[in-house]
N, C-alpha and C positions, 0 to 999 in steps of 0.2 A: 522406600525407593524413591528416589526423585523423578518426577515428571513435567516434562515442558512439551508435551503434545496433547492435544485434546480430539480425541476421535482421528488420531493420525494424520493432525492437520498442525502444519507449523507456524500460524497467526490466526487472529480473528480479524484483523482488518481488510484482507485480501479483497474479499466479496465489496466490502464498502468502495475500496478505492477503486476497483474495476467499474462499479456504478457511478461513483462519481467522474470517471475520467469518460466515461460512455456519456453521460450528460454535458461533460464540457465539449465532445465531438473530436475529441484527442485518440489518436492511434497510441500504442503502447510506445514506440518512438519518440513522438511528438511530447508525450510526458515525459519520459525519461529525458529531452533536450531541456525540456524548461526546468526539469529540477537540476540538472548540471550548471543551467545558468545562475539559478540560485545558490549554486556551492555544493550541491550532493552529488555527490559521484556513481551513479546509477545508470545501467544501460537499459536496452529493450529486454533483453533476456533477463536482467532482474526484476523487472515491472512484471514480467510474464510470469516468472516464479513466484512471485509475491500474489500476485491473483488468482494461483493457480491454488495457493497456499502452502507450497513446496519449499518455502525459503522464510527465516525468521525475519522479522522486523524488528529493527532498533527503535529506540524511545527518541533515540534524534533523527532517524528517520522518518518515524511520525509525526514529528513538528514540523518537518518538511513538506510532507503531504497535508499536513493542515492548512499549512500557510498557501501552499498552493492552490488547494481548493476551497480556501477561504470559509473554512469550518473548525467548529472546536474538534482538538485532537479525541474527544469522546465518542464525537461519530462515528469517527475509525474503529473504535473497540465494540460497536455493536456487531456482536456474533448471529442476531436475528434479522440482519440484510439479507439474507438467502430466500 
């Protein structure tokens, strides 16, 4: 059987994204606005669901998060950031 969740989580990057956002001093809305300026159409609710690990994150979205936070995308996949 195909399994696309780990421990009922939909992504590994949510915690890292939250931590990086907080380090920048941004609200979820400010992060969504910054991503939209780069061309990625995510809103505050999508950011909230990603950080709570309730929403899947695409590889395209990961590249935008890496760009906005100026980190390698592998930093976002580190599931040991909790």
